C-alpha angles and dihedrals in degrees: 000000000000087000093052096045089049094058101044126128092273093055093051089048093053092045090053091048091051091049088050093050092047088052090050095047098047096039100040105029114023106033100046093049091042087054092052092049097050089046091072091061098043103063121123126230126222092282092057094251125132109254113187093191099041092101095045091051089051093050093052093045100038136063091265088104090063088065092055095044092049090051092049093046093051092046095052094042090051091051087063100038098039093049093046092050096038094047092048097050092049093050091045092053103032112023109027124058100247122167113247093016095156093054089047090052096053087051095050092049094053088099084069094066097044132025142135117042092355094054093046093047088049090055091044089054088060106033109028121110087272098032127128098253101035096085087050094052094043088055093046094046107030092186091060112106114232089232097051092121097075134085126003096348094051093048092049093048095045096045095045091066096033097057100052094086087088088060091050089053108039105019090045090056091044091055094043085057097058115116107240092208091073089052093048092047092054091049090050090054090058101261113150117233097258088052092050092051094049099039102035112018104037095049091061089052095051096097092051088043094054093048091050090050093053090047091050092046093054091042089056092044095050096037113148119153096049096047093047097049095039099042108248123145108232135147101267100052088046092054091050090049094048091048091059094047131086137221087253088066102042141347116296096321093177096057091046091053089048090052093052088048090054092047086055093050091049091055090048095050094047092049093048090048091053091047092052093047088051096050090058090065124089121262137195114265130194109226141139138165093262108030118208131203118258114257123206117257123229120231097229096187102089093208091051092046094054091045090052094051091047092050090046095054096042088059089047089055092049091052099041104042097072091048093047095044091045092051092049097046091046083073097044127104124254092258095049091049092049091053094043090230126126115236104200090181092061122050122170145178092211090112091061105031140015135016134260134191120253124220123195138167117252125214089261091061094254126129115234126195125211111198114230093355093139111061136160134243094269096038096050115093095215099048092042092052089044091054090047092049097048090044094052095043095043097044092048098045091046091051094046093048091052093046091048095048096045091054088044095050092051089053092046092053091053100043124049106191105029089037090057088053093050092047091052088048094055089047092052094093087064089069094058130059118247094244092058093054094048094043090049088050091051097050098036099046095039087094142081095221100068101114090190090077099035094270090293120149100232093188092058121101115308091355087083091073090064089047090053093048091052091048089051092048097047094047092051097048098088095048088047094049094052095049098042092040088057089053091053090057091060093062116103112238089213088066090061093043093053090050092052091048087055090057097257117155121237090253095046088046092053094045096044103031111022104032097053088054097050093036096096088051092047093047089050093051088047091052095045092048092047088047096053093043098047091067094032114138109161098067098040093049090054092059093041103187130152089221092061104038105155130201094264092051089051092050091048092050088054090062093060105031103045107141095350107158088349093297133112091035119178092026090145090055094048087047094056093046089046089055090051091047090052092048088054094049093044090047094052091047093052092047089052090050101043097025115037099009094053092067115105122225097273091052093049091048090049091047087051093050094051090050092053092046090051095050092044086053094049097045093046090051091050092049088049090054093047092051089048090054 
């Protein structure tokens, strides 16, 4: 009987799943990264002999140290600037009593609906040497260079405001969870508001702030889109450049790219180790027997109150001006966008739909017409194909990541030892920077001798789409696991026991009992993953294939090729319209996650009941009118 029970269909399914996970872990995590590591020590010198230290010597003697230093400098500075701005905007909207806090909060949260290439190109549209606001800034500050928005300064400025979305998500929730009784007790004991903030409020936020600091440091260290578009030499853009180079152009570029990837991995592992060690320590908590909701604190000093309001609205303007200007210019004509001047008398949808002829004056003084040169986002072959490509890759990868993690979480909840090993395997990609994983895929699978994938070259032609999907899935597994696993912990074990007592099979119990409970969390993870991957640039740029040109890569190409040889006209207009389109898609996704997706099972059932009653009422009323007629 024991033997028959052991080798039933469930046991076979679990065994097959374990073999499948082992295949994925070894074939798409361990072996590619191991190949990258060993490639550093297998390069050959000019004499054709293997020299394990050749790349190390090249690194110490050449300018590769500059890229590491630039990335480190950017990461350290961003830790300071992003935390200053991020903490201040959260305090202004959630802790202090600032007039118009709800409007300010919406402005500060705009970076959640557009990021990456879309955000950088939006800032470039305003602050580049030919931007809308650059002449105004130069007139206001004569010492300011017209080309100030390039290089290091531009990257710091852009990423400072782009990276505060995490503060608005996590630090805002931490502040709203503070017990007001502790604040009120400190005030009753004579502490001034500043002392209460520093001695009572801030200590409870230290764990969240530490996590945000680590996230900001890694973001700055692995920055890609901002340095590429704004011209700053950092590690990730150099890795992508070397990945597309050959030994005929420069000395062992692949090994140098591998070394820079390993350096990024070392930094990431050290930071995560420090974070884990720090989390094991005790922290201050804000608790009491009867927890009270935090009430906003008034700034009693009139001078400080005025300064706080001015600072809050200056930040609001910095956040909102790019959004407002991009939306306005997305409805402007080609000539108005070229001159960077708003024409309120002539609005158009040409940047979204349709085509238009373009006429320009040649060097000989003759007007020449290019039929259909001006086109909108949904009428241009490049942007339309980029949207379709990104939608397909992002949706497929987000769905696969959720399916894999849901099956893994079900197994982890049933098996302690093997489940722990499976969990650590899925968290393994967190130890490595994204660029290392993608570069390893590009090098390792760009061969017809990889037996793991049937000796197929996954970097060749249309196969690169599968490679990009696998990279997307692997990089999203850790985040998906942490979120969905937390949802599994909320399931009452008694529900599963009751289903078993009623004769339900394990598969039926999972589909009918567990899945409906965790479905909102799974859908939220799917939506967030899709939202992040739809505008993703770093990974797709690493693969750099014409067969897998994503939406972000198309937008980036618009920045450089506008009007070149008379082609790619109206790229700025399409870029504005593309940014608006991304805002709409991201806004819908966030609404689904934090609006509809935040409902629990009882709320969803209640909403379903109300919809049913509404339709019954409507149709019964129509039937009554028809009978009366």
